[in-house]
C-alpha positions in Angstrom: 2.4 9.3 -30.3 -0.8 11.0 -29.3 -2.1 11.7 -25.8 -4.7 9.0 -26.1 -2.0 6.5 -27.1 0.1 7.4 -24.0 -2.8 7.1 -21.6 -4.0 3.8 -23.2 -0.5 2.4 -22.8 -0.4 3.4 -19.2 -3.9 2.0 -18.7 -2.9 -1.4 -20.2 0.1 -1.4 -17.9 -2.0 -0.8 -14.8 -4.5 -3.4 -15.9 -1.6 -5.9 -16.4 -0.2 -5.3 -12.9 -3.6 -5.5 -11.3 -4.3 -8.8 -13.1 -1.0 -10.2 -11.8 -1.8 -9.0 -8.3 -5.3 -10.5 -8.5 -4.0 -13.8 -9.6 -1.5 -13.8 -6.7 -4.3 -13.0 -4.2 -6.6 -15.7 -5.6 -3.8 -18.3 -5.5 -3.0 -17.3 -1.9 -6.6 -17.5 -0.8 -7.0 -21.0 -2.3 -3.7 -22.2 -0.8 -4.8 -20.9 2.7 -8.1 -22.7 2.5 -6.5 -25.9 1.3 -3.8 -25.7 4.0 -6.4 -25.2 6.7 -8.3 -28.2 5.3 -5.1 -30.3 5.2 -4.4 -29.4 8.8 -8.0 -30.3 9.8 -7.8 -33.7 8.2 -4.2 -34.5 9.1 -3.1 -37.6 10.9 -6.0 -39.7 9.7 -8.6 -37.4 11.3 -10.5 -37.3 8.0 -11.5 -40.9 8.7 -13.4 -39.8 11.9 -15.0 -36.8 10.2 -18.1 -37.1 8.0 -17.5 -38.3 4.5 -18.3 -35.1 2.6 -15.7 -33.0 4.4 -13.0 -33.3 1.8 -15.5 -32.4 -0.9 -16.7 -29.4 1.1 -13.1 -28.3 1.6 -12.5 -28.3 -2.2 -15.9 -26.6 -2.8 -15.0 -23.9 -0.3 -11.6 -23.4 -2.0 -13.3 -23.1 -5.4 -15.9 -20.7 -3.9 -13.3 -18.5 -2.3 -11.3 -18.4 -5.6 -14.4 -17.4 -7.5 -15.5 -14.7 -5.1 -12.0 -13.3 -4.8 -11.5 -13.3 -8.6 -14.8 -11.5 -9.2 -14.1 -8.8 -6.5 -10.5 -8.2 -7.6 -11.5 -8.0 -11.3 -14.2 -5.5 -10.4 -11.6 -3.4 -8.6 -9.2 -3.7 -11.5 -11.9 -2.5 -13.9 -12.5 0.6 -11.7 -8.8 1.3 -11.2 -7.8 1.0 -14.9 -10.3 3.4 -16.4 -8.9 6.2 -18.6 -10.1 8.9 -16.2 -8.5 7.3 -13.2 -5.2 6.8 -15.0 -5.3 10.4 -16.3 -5.9 11.7 -12.8 -2.9 9.6 -11.5 -0.7 10.9 -14.2 -1.7 14.5 -13.3 -0.8 13.9 -9.7 2.5 12.2 -10.5 3.6 14.8 -13.0 2.4 17.7 -10.8 0.0 19.0 -13.5 -3.0 21.1 -12.7 -6.0 19.0 -11.7 -8.1 18.2 -14.7 -5.7 19.5 -17.3 -5.0 16.1 -18.8 -8.5 14.9 -18.5 -9.8 18.1 -20.1 -7.3 17.6 -23.0 -8.6 14.1 -23.5 -12.2 15.3 -23.6 -11.6 17.9 -26.3 -9.0 16.1 -28.4 -11.5 15.1 -31.1 -12.9 18.6 -31.6 
């Protein structure tokens, strides 16, 4: 197993964990928005509110989900780069700064 294979395996693991965390955050955000909408419209209050309020609540939930997913995926793309994972491995293994990243840069020569 080469150094590239090891770093790529670690990078995939980080990406998998960040995707799971992103999914959990998006689901939480949607549930919070829908719970707030349900509390706002509880006990028949939705009859006294303007008609588009339920649709606006769902639109807000979809918008929050979309925004949260885009922001968290962008963060995952930054956090799961090869250079970032290599730097983290260097810190965790108490290697000299740049030693692993340098080895990755010159491995093909």
